[in-house]
matplotlib code that plots the C-alpha trace (Angstrom):
import matplotlib.pyplot as plt

x = [3.3, 3.3, 6.0, 5.7, 7.4, 8.8, 8.4, 10.8, 11.8, 11.9, 12.3, 8.9, 7.3, 9.1, 7.9, 4.3, 4.4, 5.9, 3.3, 0.5, 1.9, 4.6, 8.4, 8.9, 6.5, 8.4, 11.6, 13.5, 15.1, 16.4, 16.3, 13.1, 11.2, 10.1, 8.3, 5.3, 4.1, 0.3, -2.8, -4.1, -2.6, -4.6, -2.2, -4.8, -4.5, -0.8, 0.6, 4.2, 3.7, 3.3, 2.8, 2.3, 1.9, 1.3, 4.4, 4.1, 7.7, 11.2, 14.3, 17.8, 19.6, 18.9, 19.5, 16.9, 16.7, 15.6, 13.3, 11.7, 11.3, 9.5, 7.1, 6.3, 5.6, 3.6, 1.3, 1.0, -0.3, -2.6, -4.1, -4.2, -8.0, -8.7, -11.9, -11.5, -8.6, -5.8, -3.8, -0.3, 2.5, 5.9, 8.0, 11.5, 13.6, 17.3, 20.8, 21.6, 18.0, 17.1, 13.8, 14.4, 14.7, 11.7, 9.6, 10.9, 9.5, 6.1, 6.2, 7.1, 4.2, 1.9, 2.9, 2.4, -1.0, -2.0, -1.5, -4.1, -6.6, -6.0, -5.6, -3.0, -2.4, 1.2, 2.0, 5.3, 8.4, 10.4, 12.1, 12.5, 9.7, 6.4, 5.7, 3.1, 1.1, 1.1, 0.1, -2.7, -4.1, -4.2, -5.9, -3.3, -3.8, -7.4, -9.0, -8.0, -7.6, -5.5, -2.2, 1.2, 4.1, 6.6, 10.1, 12.4, 16.0, 16.9, 20.2, 21.1, 20.8, 17.6, 14.7, 11.1, 8.3, 4.9, 1.5, 0.4, -2.6, -2.7, -0.9, -1.7, -4.7, -2.8, -5.9, -7.9, -5.0, -4.9, -8.6, -8.7, -5.8, -6.8, -10.6, -11.1, -12.9, -10.5, -6.7, -4.1, -0.5, 0.6, -0.1, 1.3, -0.4, 0.1, -0.2, -3.1, -0.6, 1.5, -1.6, -2.4, 1.1, 1.0, -2.4, -0.9, 2.2, 0.0, -2.8, -1.2, -3.2, -4.9, -2.7, -1.3, -4.7, -5.4, -9.2, -9.1, -12.2, -12.3, -13.3, -16.2, -17.9, -20.5, -17.8, -14.8, -11.4, -11.2, -8.2, -7.2, -5.4, -4.6, -3.1, -5.8, -5.3, -7.5, -8.3, -6.2, -5.4, -9.1, -10.2, -7.9, -8.9, -12.6, -11.9, -10.1, -13.1, -12.1, -13.8, -12.0, -11.5, -9.8, -8.8, -6.8, -5.8, -7.2, -11.0, -10.3, -8.7, -11.7, -14.0, -11.8, -11.8, -15.5, -16.0, -13.6, -15.2, -18.6, -17.3, -15.8, -19.2, -20.9, -18.3, -18.5, -22.2, -21.3, -22.1, -18.8, -18.3, -16.2, -16.0, -14.2, -13.6, -11.1, -8.3, -4.6, -2.7, -0.6, -3.5, -6.6, -8.8, -9.9, -12.9, -12.6, -12.1, -8.8, -7.6, -4.7, -3.1, -1.9, -0.9, 1.5, 2.7, 4.1, 6.8, 8.0, 8.5, 9.2, 12.7, 13.7, 17.4, 19.2, 18.9, 21.9, 23.1, 21.7, 18.3, 18.2, 18.8, 16.0, 13.5, 14.5, 14.2, 10.8, 9.5, 11.0, 9.3, 5.8, 6.0, 7.3, 4.5, 2.0, 3.3, 3.2, -0.4, -1.4, 0.3, -1.8, -5.0, -4.3, -3.9, -0.7, -0.5, -2.0, -0.2, 0.9, 2.5, 3.6, 5.3, 7.9, 10.3, 13.9, 16.1, 18.4, 21.6, 23.6, 25.5, 22.3, 22.7, 19.7, 19.2, 16.7, 14.6, 16.4, 13.2, 13.7, 16.8, 14.9, 11.4, 11.1, 11.2, 8.0, 6.4, 6.7, 8.4, 9.7, 8.7, 11.5, 11.4, 12.9, 14.3, 14.9, 15.7, 13.2, 15.8, 15.3, 11.7, 12.2, 9.8, 10.9, 11.2, 14.6, 14.2, 12.9, 14.8, 12.2, 11.6, 8.8, 10.4, 7.8, 7.9, 6.2, 5.5, 3.5, 2.4, 4.2]
y = [-17.2, -15.4, -14.4, -11.0, -9.8, -6.3, -3.8, -1.6, 0.3, -2.5, -0.2, 1.4, -2.0, -3.1, 0.1, -0.5, -4.0, -2.8, -0.2, -2.7, -5.8, -4.4, -4.4, -7.6, -9.5, -8.6, -10.5, -9.3, -12.4, -10.8, -7.6, -9.0, -10.7, -10.4, -12.9, -11.7, -13.5, -13.2, -15.3, -13.7, -11.4, -9.6, -8.4, -6.0, -3.8, -3.2, -0.9, -2.0, -5.7, -7.1, -10.7, -12.7, -16.3, -18.7, -20.6, -24.3, -25.5, -24.3, -26.2, -25.9, -25.2, -23.9, -27.0, -26.9, -30.7, -31.0, -28.0, -29.6, -32.9, -31.2, -29.3, -32.3, -34.6, -32.0, -31.1, -34.7, -35.7, -32.7, -32.8, -36.5, -36.5, -33.0, -32.6, -30.1, -28.5, -26.8, -23.8, -23.6, -21.1, -21.4, -18.4, -18.8, -16.0, -16.5, -17.0, -19.8, -20.6, -20.8, -20.9, -24.2, -26.0, -24.3, -25.3, -28.8, -29.1, -28.0, -30.6, -33.4, -32.5, -32.3, -35.8, -37.3, -35.8, -36.9, -40.5, -39.9, -38.4, -34.7, -32.1, -29.3, -26.3, -25.0, -21.4, -21.3, -19.7, -17.5, -16.3, -18.1, -16.0, -14.9, -11.2, -9.8, -8.9, -12.5, -13.7, -11.1, -11.7, -15.5, -14.9, -17.0, -17.5, -16.4, -19.9, -23.5, -24.4, -21.3, -21.7, -20.0, -21.6, -19.0, -20.2, -17.6, -18.1, -16.2, -14.4, -17.2, -19.8, -21.3, -21.7, -20.8, -22.4, -20.7, -20.8, -17.5, -15.8, -13.4, -10.5, -6.8, -5.9, -3.7, -3.4, -1.8, 0.6, 1.7, 2.2, 4.3, 6.4, 6.8, 6.7, 9.5, 12.3, 15.0, 14.8, 17.5, 16.8, 20.3, 19.6, 16.1, 12.8, 10.8, 7.0, 5.3, 2.6, 5.2, 6.8, 3.4, 3.0, 6.4, 5.6, 2.4, 4.2, 6.6, 4.5, 1.0, -1.2, 1.7, 1.3, 4.8, 6.6, 8.7, 8.3, 4.8, 3.8, 0.7, 1.3, -1.1, 1.2, 3.8, 6.5, 5.6, 7.2, 10.7, 11.2, 14.8, 15.7, 19.4, 19.5, 17.3, 18.2, 16.0, 13.7, 10.6, 10.1, 10.9, 8.3, 5.5, 6.5, 6.0, 2.6, 1.5, 2.3, 5.7, 9.1, 11.5, 15.2, 17.3, 20.9, 22.8, 26.4, 26.0, 26.2, 24.3, 21.4, 21.2, 21.0, 18.3, 16.3, 16.6, 15.3, 12.4, 11.3, 11.4, 9.3, 6.9, 6.5, 5.8, 3.3, 1.3, 1.9, 3.1, 5.8, 7.3, 9.8, 12.8, 16.5, 19.2, 22.9, 25.5, 26.3, 27.4, 24.8, 27.5, 29.1, 26.9, 26.1, 22.4, 20.9, 18.2, 15.3, 14.6, 11.1, 11.0, 13.2, 11.9, 14.3, 15.0, 18.5, 21.2, 19.6, 22.8, 23.1, 20.0, 19.5, 17.5, 17.8, 18.6, 22.3, 24.6, 24.9, 28.4, 27.3, 24.3, 26.4, 28.8, 26.0, 24.0, 27.1, 28.0, 24.4, 24.3, 27.6, 26.5, 23.0, 24.4, 26.9, 24.1, 21.8, 24.6, 25.4, 21.7, 21.1, 23.7, 21.8, 18.1, 16.3, 14.6, 11.1, 11.9, 10.0, 11.5, 10.5, 13.5, 13.3, 16.1, 16.8, 15.7, 16.5, 14.0, 15.1, 13.4, 11.2, 9.9, 11.9, 13.6, 17.1, 17.1, 19.7, 21.3, 21.0, 17.2, 17.4, 19.6, 18.2, 17.8, 21.6, 21.7, 19.2, 16.0, 12.7, 10.5, 6.9, 4.5, 1.4, -2.0, -3.2, 0.1, 3.7, 6.4, 8.0, 5.1, 6.1, 7.8, 7.2, 8.0, 6.7, 6.2, 9.4, 11.6, 14.5, 15.4, 12.4, 12.1, 11.6, 10.0, 11.4, 9.1, 11.2, 11.5, 14.7, 15.0]
z = [13.8, 10.5, 8.1, 6.5, 3.4, 3.6, 0.9, -1.1, 2.0, 4.7, 7.7, 7.1, 7.0, 10.2, 11.9, 10.8, 12.2, 15.5, 16.0, 15.6, 17.3, 19.5, 18.9, 21.0, 18.8, 15.6, 14.6, 11.6, 9.9, 6.7, 4.6, 3.0, 5.8, 9.4, 11.7, 13.6, 16.8, 16.4, 16.1, 12.9, 10.2, 7.5, 4.8, 3.4, 6.5, 6.0, 3.4, 4.0, 3.7, 0.1, 1.2, 4.4, 5.3, 8.2, 9.1, 8.7, 9.1, 10.0, 8.7, 10.2, 6.9, 3.4, 1.3, -1.5, -1.8, 1.9, 1.5, -1.6, 0.2, 3.1, 0.8, -1.3, 1.7, 3.6, 0.7, -0.7, 2.7, 3.0, -0.5, -1.3, -0.8, -2.0, -3.9, -6.8, -8.7, -6.9, -8.2, -6.7, -6.8, -5.1, -4.1, -2.8, -1.4, -0.5, -1.9, -4.4, -5.2, -8.9, -10.6, -12.3, -8.9, -7.5, -10.6, -10.3, -6.8, -8.0, -10.8, -8.5, -6.2, -9.2, -10.3, -6.9, -6.5, -10.0, -8.8, -6.1, -8.6, -7.5, -10.3, -9.7, -11.9, -11.3, -11.9, -13.8, -12.2, -14.5, -11.3, -7.9, -6.5, -8.0, -8.0, -5.7, -8.8, -10.0, -6.6, -6.4, -9.9, -9.3, -5.9, -4.2, -0.5, -0.6, -0.6, 0.2, -3.5, -4.4, -2.6, -2.5, -0.7, 0.6, 1.3, 3.0, 4.0, 7.1, 7.8, 10.3, 7.6, 8.7, 6.3, 7.0, 5.0, 5.1, 3.4, 2.0, 3.5, 0.6, -1.1, -1.3, -3.4, -5.8, -8.0, -5.1, -4.3, -8.0, -8.1, -5.0, -6.3, -10.0, -10.0, -7.5, -9.3, -8.0, -8.1, -8.1, -9.0, -7.9, -4.2, -4.5, -4.7, -1.6, -2.4, -0.6, 0.5, 2.3, 3.9, 5.2, 6.6, 8.3, 10.0, 11.3, 12.5, 14.5, 15.7, 15.9, 18.2, 20.0, 23.1, 22.6, 22.4, 25.5, 25.1, 23.8, 21.8, 19.6, 16.1, 16.4, 18.9, 18.2, 18.5, 16.3, 16.8, 15.2, 12.9, 12.1, 8.9, 9.1, 5.5, 4.0, 0.3, -1.8, 1.1, 0.6, 4.3, 5.2, 2.6, 4.0, 7.6, 6.7, 5.1, 8.3, 10.4, 11.8, 11.8, 9.5, 10.2, 7.6, 7.2, 4.6, 3.8, 0.3, -0.3, -3.5, -1.6, 0.7, -2.3, -3.8, -0.5, -0.2, -3.8, -3.2, 0.1, -1.4, -4.3, -1.8, 0.0, -3.2, -4.3, -1.1, -0.5, 3.0, 5.4, 6.6, 9.4, 8.2, 8.7, 6.6, 6.9, 5.7, 8.1, 8.1, 10.1, 11.6, 13.4, 12.9, 15.8, 15.6, 17.2, 19.7, 20.3, 18.3, 19.0, 16.6, 13.9, 10.6, 7.9, 5.0, 6.0, 3.7, 1.5, -0.2, -4.0, -6.1, -7.7, -10.7, -9.8, -6.5, -5.8, -5.3, -1.7, -1.4, -2.7, -0.5, 2.6, 1.6, 1.0, 4.1, 6.3, 4.9, 5.4, 8.9, 9.9, 8.6, 10.2, 13.5, 13.7, 12.8, 15.5, 18.1, 17.2, 17.2, 20.5, 22.3, 21.2, 21.7, 25.1, 26.3, 24.9, 21.5, 18.8, 15.5, 12.2, 10.2, 6.8, 6.4, 3.6, 3.4, 0.4, -1.3, -3.0, -5.8, -3.4, -1.8, 1.4, 3.0, 4.4, 7.2, 8.9, 11.8, 14.0, 14.1, 16.3, 18.8, 18.5, 22.4, 22.7, 20.8, 23.2, 21.2, 22.0, 19.1, 19.3, 20.1, 17.8, 18.8, 15.4, 13.5, 14.1, 13.4, 11.2, 8.7, 7.9, 4.6, 1.8, -1.8, -5.3, -7.0, -9.0, -6.2, -4.8, -2.1, 0.2, 2.8, 6.2, 8.6, 12.1, 14.6, 17.7, 20.9, 22.5, 25.8]

ax = plt.figure().add_subplot(projection="3d")
ax.plot(x, y, z, "-o")
ax.set_aspect("equal")
plt.show()
């Protein structure tokens, strides 16, 4: 059993976990954490999970004195004969937990281990929990002598204690985003983390793929991105072991994608399987097979402030028309059961309310079935920053 920390928009992380492990194997215990019933969890494969850890204990309450005693006894027993120096961080999440008490637990453990001849370096807590960046830069959870203890208080009052198996590699995300030779702010810059999430939302554990083929085979799954832009989704698909197929209306974007994918191959000293060509998503003819479709569709013009009602209707209707025609064209070329994750625009007003595309309410008429999640609603899958007017609404669909 593993505990997984949820990101800034928890519903998206929950959805990602459900699509990979199944809804019945994901239990949401708070707004920050979910438990996943699985034998192994690799945090680097999930864009919506900043940290994860293997559960080592569950306590009936949330009394910090008892929690502290449990941690000190467990790790004193485990490390009393450890050969080498240990680096330790403790992260506690829940009400009425303060950094001083968390730090005190680490100091007590350090003193007990010192008596057995074991050296421990304690990462100081300025807050009850270490940031994901601190965990990453200290390589916590990546070896037996670099450990992070995660303490999470559930909504039912119980406390989960887990040992971290790592945090997201934010350095690698930044490098893949910022070091690419070709970027274009005008067409939007999809974060690699979000691309990874979208791929997991579409492909999951392969169970939804009509012509299921494991990625380890000689014929990896083919992921189509019909609005490929500078190739961020294609890039992440290749790194996840898929074959990437991208098209775009703009010849410039095809050139940019080609340059970026060649850069990726050089960076990782790998031979990737990818194919690009120009094509208008409204009438393009795609080659087969297509195992899954993952794409950020047309989001319309950017806004720095909420548009007027008249302008919003104009932009919404234009986006709705383009994406509807795209889905009609795509539906005629993919077989029933093909999974999709499509990012479409939603517009936020001053009150925080969203205007959605009309096509979402009638998506079945276009031949697509929305995925039914166990712990969340598909309506919750909105990705945006605090200052953004145009959000990305993630549609997780299956061709009927």
